KOLRO-268727 format. One record per residue (C-alpha): residue number from 1; z, y, x. Coordinates in pm, whole numbers, plus 32768, in hexadecimal, padded with zeros to 4 digits. Layout:
BEGIN
- nr|z|y|x
- NUM|Z|Y|X
...
//
This chain:
BEGIN
- nr|z|y|x
- 1|801B|7FF7|7FF2
- 2|7FA0|8162|8057
- 3|80D5|8242|80E2
- 4|8121|833D|7FD2
- 5|805E|8492|800D
- 6|812A|85B4|7FA6
- 7|81A9|872E|7FF1
- 8|832F|86E7|8043
- 9|8392|885B|7F94
- 10|82CF|87E5|7E5D
- 11|830F|8664|7E45
- 12|83FF|85BA|7F04
- 13|839A|846E|7F79
- 14|84B5|83A7|7F0A
- 15|85D4|83C1|7E3A
- 16|86C6|83D0|7F67
- 17|8604|8509|7FC3
- 18|860D|859D|7EA7
- 19|8727|8654|7E90
- 20|8748|8675|8022
- 21|8752|87FB|8099
- 22|85C1|8871|810B
- 23|85C5|88C9|8256
- 24|847F|89BA|829E
- 25|843A|89C3|8447
- 26|8324|8AD4|84A2
- 27|829B|8A95|85D8
- 28|8238|8949|8685
- 29|828E|89BD|87CE
- 30|83B6|892E|88EA
- 31|84CB|89C7|87DF
- 32|8414|895B|869D
- 33|83A7|8804|86F7
- 34|84FB|87B9|8799
- 35|859B|87F1|864E
- 36|84A4|870B|858E
- 37|84C0|8610|867B
- 38|864A|8624|8658
- 39|860D|865E|84C5
- 40|8511|851B|84AF
- 41|85C9|8400|83CF
- 42|86D0|84A7|8388
- 43|873D|84FF|8211
- 44|8697|864B|81F2
- 45|8532|86CE|819C
- 46|84A5|877D|82A1
- 47|836F|883D|829B
- 48|82B7|8896|83C3
- 49|81CE|89A7|83E4
- 50|80D9|8A5E|84EC
- 51|7F99|8AFC|84D4
- 52|7F0E|8A26|85EE
- 53|7F10|8853|85C4
- 54|7F94|8829|86E5
- 55|80BD|887B|87EB
- 56|8049|890D|8933
- 57|80D8|88ED|8A88
- 58|80F1|8A1D|8B0D
- 59|8159|8A29|8C84
- 60|7FFE|8955|8C98
- 61|7F33|8A50|8C1F
- 62|7EDE|8AC3|8D8C
- 63|7E6C|8981|8DF9
- 64|7D7E|898D|8CA4
- 65|7CEE|8AC8|8D42
- 66|7CAB|8A45|8E98
- 67|7BEA|890E|8E0D
- 68|7CF9|8821|8E70
- 69|7D25|87A7|8D54
- 70|7C9C|878E|8BD8
- 71|7D3D|8858|8A9E
- 72|7D6C|8708|8A10
- 73|7E42|86A0|8B10
- 74|7F4D|87B3|8AC1
- 75|7F23|8799|8944
- 76|7F93|86BF|885A
- 77|7F83|86AF|86D8
- 78|80D9|86FB|861B
- 79|8094|85DC|851A
- 80|8051|84FB|8637
- 81|81B1|855C|86D6
- 82|8273|857B|8583
- 83|81B5|8577|845C
- 84|81C8|83E9|8453
- 85|8338|83FA|8417
- 86|836E|83C6|8274
- 87|8442|8517|8239
- 88|8367|860A|8328
- 89|8233|86B2|828F
- 90|815F|877D|8382
- 91|807F|8870|82F5
- 92|7F7C|8974|83A3
- 93|7F81|8AEA|835E
- 94|8036|8C3E|838B
- 95|8158|8CEA|82EE
- 96|80F2|8E27|8259
- 97|8270|8E87|81CE
- 98|83D8|8E33|818C
- 99|84A3|8E3C|808B
- 100|85F5|8E33|80DA
- 101|86DC|8E6B|7FA9
- 102|8604|8D6A|7F01
- 103|8600|8C78|8059
- 104|847A|8C6E|8027
- 105|835B|8CD4|80F2
- 106|81F3|8CF0|8097
- 107|8105|8C0F|8155
- 108|7F85|8BD1|80EA
- 109|7FB1|8C86|7FD3
- 110|80B3|8BE9|7F3C
- 111|8276|8BFD|7F47
- 112|8321|8AEC|7FF8
- 113|84B7|8ACC|7FC2
- 114|856F|8A4C|80B0
- 115|86DA|8A27|80E0
- 116|86A7|8A56|8258
- 117|85DD|8B26|831B
- 118|8597|8ADD|847A
- 119|8488|8BEB|8504
- 120|8420|8B56|8673
- 121|82DB|8C3E|8693
- 122|82C5|8C89|87FA
- 123|824E|8DB2|88B0
- 124|811F|8E46|8902
- 125|8067|8F3D|8A2B
- 126|80EB|909C|8A48
- 127|8023|9171|8AB8
- 128|814B|927E|8ACC
- 129|8093|936F|89C7
- 130|7F54|936F|8A8B
- 131|7EB2|924F|896E
- 132|7D25|92CC|89BD
- 133|7D77|9221|8B36
- 134|7D54|90F1|8A66
- 135|7BFD|90FA|8A35
- 136|7BC4|90F6|8BCE
- 137|7CE5|9022|8C1E
- 138|7D1E|8ECD|8BAC
- 139|7E84|8E56|8B62
- 140|7F0F|8D12|8B83
- 141|7FCE|8C94|8A46
- 142|7E9D|8BD0|89AF
- 143|7DC3|8ABE|89F9
- 144|7CB5|8B96|8979
- 145|7D3A|8CA8|8A84
- 146|7D43|8B9F|8BBC
- 147|7BC6|8B0D|8B4C
- 148|7B3C|8C5E|8B41
- 149|7BD0|8CC6|8CC1
- 150|7B36|8B61|8D36
- 151|79FE|8BAE|8C82
- 152|79ED|8CFD|8D00
- 153|7A3D|8C70|8E88
- 154|794F|8B68|8E7B
- 155|783B|8C43|8DF9
- 156|787D|8D42|8EEF
- 157|7851|8C4E|9017
- 158|7726|8BD3|8F90
- 159|7690|8D08|8F65
- 160|76FA|8D76|90D7
- 161|7624|8C48|915E
- 162|7512|8CD2|90CE
- 163|7556|8E64|913F
- 164|749F|8EDD|9234
- 165|754A|9014|921A
- 166|7699|9012|9314
- 167|779A|910A|923D
- 168|774F|905F|9123
- 169|777D|8F2D|91BD
- 170|78CE|8F9C|923B
- 171|7906|8FFA|90DE
- 172|78FA|8EBF|9058
- 173|79BC|8E14|914D
- 174|7AE3|8EED|9122
- 175|7C07|8EDA|902F
- 176|7D3A|8FBC|8FC2
- 177|7E62|8EEF|8F1A
- 178|7F59|9000|8EAB
- 179|80D0|8FA4|8E9A
- 180|816F|8EC3|8FA2
- 181|8254|8DE2|8ED3
- 182|8254|8CA4|8ECE
- 183|80EF|8C77|8E04
- 184|8069|8D94|8EE5
- 185|8096|8CDD|902B
- 186|8051|8BB8|8F86
- 187|7F19|8C23|8F25
- 188|7ECD|8CC5|9044
- 189|7EFE|8BB4|9122
- 190|7E13|8AB0|9040
- 191|7CF3|8BA8|9031
- 192|7D11|8BD7|9190
- 193|7D0F|8A79|91D2
- 194|7BEF|8A51|90DF
- 195|7B02|8B38|9177
- 196|7B21|8AEC|92F0
- 197|7B1E|8977|92D0
- 198|7A01|8990|91E3
- 199|7930|8A74|9282
- 200|7993|898E|939F
- 201|78F8|886D|933A
- 202|7800|8896|9201
- 203|774D|89F3|9236
- 204|7643|8A33|934C
- 205|7619|8B93|934F
- 206|7780|8BF1|9362
- 207|7878|8C58|9464
- 208|79EA|8BED|93F9
- 209|7A69|8D24|94C8
- 210|79E8|8E0C|93EF
- 211|7AB1|8D6F|92DE
- 212|7BEB|8E76|9287
- 213|7D0C|8E59|9195
- 214|7E10|8F65|916A
- 215|7F2B|8F2D|90D7
- 216|7FE6|909C|9046
- 217|816D|90C7|9017
- 218|821B|9201|8FFB
- 219|834E|9161|9092
- 220|8377|9122|9212
- 221|8377|8FAA|921A
- 222|82C6|8EA7|9115
- 223|8396|8DCF|9061
- 224|84B2|8EC3|9025
- 225|857D|8E0B|8F51
- 226|8596|8CFB|9041
- 227|8670|8D16|916E
- 228|860C|8DCC|9266
- 229|85CA|8CD1|9395
- 230|84FA|8C1F|92A2
- 231|8429|8D2D|925D
- 232|840B|8D84|93C8
- 233|838B|8C10|93DE
- 234|8291|8C4A|92B8
- 235|820C|8D8D|9320
- 236|81E0|8D13|9490
- 237|8123|8BDA|9406
- 238|800A|8C60|933D
- 239|7FD5|8D89|944A
- 240|7F9B|8C5E|9523
- 241|7EA1|8BB3|9432
- 242|7E0C|8CEA|9427
- 243|7E73|8DA3|92F8
- 244|7E8C|8F4C|931E
- 245|8011|8FAA|92BB
- 246|7FFB|9100|91F5
- 247|8143|9158|91D9
- 248|8205|928B|9162
- 249|80B4|92CB|9095
- 250|80A8|9342|8F29
- 251|7F76|9351|8E86
- 252|7EF3|94A4|8E2D
- 253|7DBD|9451|8D75
- 254|7D0E|932F|8D19
- 255|7BA1|9309|8CF3
- 256|7A74|91FD|8CFC
- 257|7A77|9189|8E5E
- 258|7B66|928E|8EC2
- 259|7CC5|92AF|8EEC
- 260|7D6C|93E4|8F83
- 261|7ED6|93A9|900E
- 262|7FE1|94AA|9077
- 263|80B4|9467|9172
- 264|81AC|9538|927D
- 265|808E|9543|933A
- 266|7F9D|95F8|924F
- 267|7E7D|955E|9190
- 268|7DCB|9426|91C3
- 269|7C8A|93BF|90F7
- 270|7C65|922F|90DD
- 271|7AD0|91C2|9052
- 272|7AF0|905B|8FFA
- 273|7A02|8F91|8EF5
- 274|7B2C|8ECD|8E80
- 275|7C9F|8FB5|8E10
- 276|7DA0|8EC7|8D7D
- 277|7EDA|8F60|8CEA
- 278|8005|8E7E|8D22
- 279|812F|8FBB|8D15
- 280|81B4|8FE6|8BA4
- 281|822F|8F2B|8A6E
- 282|8269|8FCC|8946
- 283|82EB|8EE7|882C
- 284|825A|8E87|86C7
- 285|81F6|8F96|85D1
- 286|82FB|8EA1|850E
- 287|844C|8F4B|85B4
- 288|83CC|9067|8540
- 289|8397|900B|840F
- 290|84E6|8F59|83CF
- 291|8574|90BA|8447
- 292|84B1|9168|8337
- 293|8530|9046|8222
- 294|868A|9009|8278
- 295|8704|9140|8354
- 296|8741|9093|848A
- 297|8701|912E|85F3
- 298|8603|90E1|86D7
- 299|85FC|9148|886B
- 300|84CA|920A|88D6
- 301|842F|90B1|8920
- 302|8438|9076|87CF
- 303|8523|8F69|87E3
- 304|862B|8F28|86BE
- 305|878D|8F58|8715
- 306|884B|8E58|86B9
- 307|899E|8DB2|868E
- 308|8A53|8C9F|875A
- 309|89B2|8BC9|866D
- 310|8898|8C4B|8666
- 311|8890|8CD4|84E7
- 312|8834|8E48|849E
- 313|897E|8F2B|8401
- 314|8985|8EC8|8297
- 315|88BC|8D8E|82A4
- 316|8946|8C71|833C
- 317|8828|8BD0|82AD
- 318|871A|8C7C|8369
- 319|8708|8C14|84CF
- 320|8644|8C79|85EB
- 321|85EC|8BB0|8728
- 322|8514|8BE2|887B
- 323|845C|8CC1|88FC
- 324|8485|8D8A|87A3
- 325|8618|8DA9|87FD
- 326|86DE|8E86|88AD
- 327|87E0|8DB9|88DA
- 328|8919|8E82|89B3
- 329|8A4B|8D96|8964
- 330|8A77|8D1A|8ACA
- 331|8B48|8D15|8BF8
- 332|8AA2|8E3F|8C95
- 333|8A58|8EEA|8B43
- 334|88E2|8EB9|8BB2
- 335|87EE|8E6E|8ACA
- 336|873F|8D20|8AEE
- 337|85F9|8D1C|8B9A
- 338|84CC|8CB4|8ACE
- 339|8466|8B4C|8B84
- 340|8461|8A13|8AEF
- 341|85C8|897C|8B62
- 342|8665|8A6F|8A7B
- 343|8553|8A6E|897B
- 344|85B4|88D0|8969
- 345|871D|88E0|8958
- 346|870D|8A18|8860
- 347|8657|894C|875D
- 348|8706|881C|878F
- 349|8852|88C4|877E
- 350|880B|8958|8610
- 351|874F|8809|8583
- 352|88C7|8767|85D0
- 353|895F|88CB|853D
- 354|88AA|88B1|8417
- 355|88E3|870F|83E2
- 356|8A71|874C|8425
- 357|8A86|886D|832B
- 358|89F2|879C|8226
- 359|8AC9|869A|8242
- 360|8BEC|87A4|8242
- 361|8C42|8736|83CD
- 362|8CA9|8801|850A
- 363|8BC4|8830|8603
- 364|8BE4|889C|8767
- 365|8B79|8A16|87DD
- 366|8A6E|8A00|8893
- 367|8A40|8A3C|8A05
- 368|892D|8A44|8ABE
- 369|88E0|8961|8C1E
- 370|8835|8A12|8CDE
- 371|876B|88E6|8DEE
- 372|86B5|8A07|8E89
- 373|8575|8A9A|8EB5
- 374|842A|8A3B|8FA3
- 375|82BF|8A88|8FB2
- 376|8197|8A31|9067
- 377|80E6|8AE8|9151
- 378|7FD5|8A01|9201
- 379|7F67|887F|920A
- 380|80BC|87BA|9250
- 381|8176|88F7|927D
- 382|8285|898F|9195
- 383|83A5|8A23|91BA
- 384|84EE|89B5|90DC
- 385|8665|8A3B|90A3
- 386|8738|890F|900B
- 387|8884|8967|8FB1
- 388|88B1|8A05|913A
- 389|87BF|88F4|91CE
- 390|86A8|89AD|927A
- 391|8584|8932|92D1
- 392|8401|8956|9349
- 393|82DC|88DE|9397
- 394|8285|8760|931D
- 395|83B7|86F2|9296
- 396|83D4|881E|91F8
- 397|8278|87CB|915C
- 398|8302|8674|912F
- 399|8437|8704|9020
- 400|834A|87E6|8F92
- 401|826C|86AC|8F48
- 402|835D|85D1|8EA2
- 403|83EE|86F6|8DF3
- 404|82C8|874E|8D46
- 405|8278|85E0|8CE5
- 406|83BF|85BD|8C48
- 407|83A8|86F1|8B6F
- 408|823C|8670|8B11
- 409|8243|8601|8999
- 410|8151|8518|897A
- 411|8153|83DE|8A77
- 412|7FAF|83C3|8A5A
- 413|7FCE|8538|8AFA
- 414|80BD|84D5|8BD9
- 415|8011|839B|8C88
- 416|7EA7|8469|8C73
- 417|7F33|8589|8D4F
- 418|7FE1|849A|8E47
- 419|7EB5|83EA|8E54
- 420|7DEB|8533|8E76
- 421|7EF0|85A0|8F77
- 422|7ED4|84A3|905C
- 423|7D5B|84BF|9056
- 424|7D36|862B|90D4
- 425|7E3A|85B4|91ED
- 426|7D73|84E5|9274
- 427|7C1D|8548|9245
- 428|7C46|86EB|9214
- 429|7B72|86A9|90EA
- 430|7B85|8763|8F95
- 431|7B3F|869D|8E5A
- 432|7B15|87BC|8D31
- 433|79F8|8892|8DDF
- 434|78FC|88B1|8CBD
- 435|7879|89B3|8C30
- 436|7836|89C5|8AEC
- 437|77E1|8AB1|89D8
- 438|7977|8AE3|898E
- 439|7A08|8AB2|8AC6
- 440|7A92|899E|8A59
//
């Protein structure tokens, strides 16, 4: 007999769940997916809503951008991950509005009632008030962004192979990455390796020495959130591999193929065919919408300021987690960073707290376990700070690889990534260098 098909909010799947609380989760990223996993199979009705039908493993987007892996290697269908649970319904679409008094959200032109609402809509890129720059610098937040960068770089190399004009050829072989955090360093290092080694092996007319990857950051070092010792190791490795570091540089002007940067020594103009933006993060607009509808507070980045249990004042049934929330109930009163580790812990704790409350049980307060931070800055080279254990180089890369494989939600993708990484190590050949109409 075929399984019953239903909208959970309208028709419970069984008598067991008819009076069970309805938990609506908005966002299928790290936090939302963890919450859905924790609630799967429990005596609650769960609706997971996302504007995409897949979970994106965002930390590896740079590998899609540089041709190391394919888009399908870092994305997994939500229905495959949690939709097979009897009490979980996965719906695709975007939340249009919220009615916090009626406990309803407006979605796909219909109203959905909830008993508990978990908002985990994530974040996008911020251009710090210069949204016109978005047309000239590709961010790194979606599969389309990563595919667009790869498409642009590969097309530039193909054109450069046929270009007799040295100035034009140099422009085509140039990349500027704005933002020296983990994403910027990883992207700059991987694109640098792609351009130099692909040119050396596969192109006949181009000189790898003419490739230029410039990493721009306003600080005095890359990876400023990490220990200075590891930050220096990362910067030194990038320089050794040929990445140019323009530190203390702030973007003043950005046009097609041109970036004007102000430094302590004056203005510098960088010309590059490919410009990538990894400098800023802005929370989902859902945060400001919630503030308008409920009166809660958002910070400068649009993140919702939450209570110790991730709720908002006056609405204990609404929880905000992941990159969308500003959680400062920590030992040092600093907000938790927008990373996979905190997001997963938030989503899991909130799900457990909802289950405990539905059974009139006490639940222990949320305590974040900081396992450290890491960033890869080249083939077989990464830096990591794991609770005071500071490592760099090949061992750091091994730890980085194991951690990312462990966080990957889909076993099939985990095995595929491991195979492709080992292949790249053995051959230096990348598996996803096709140029297609959509850049996929």
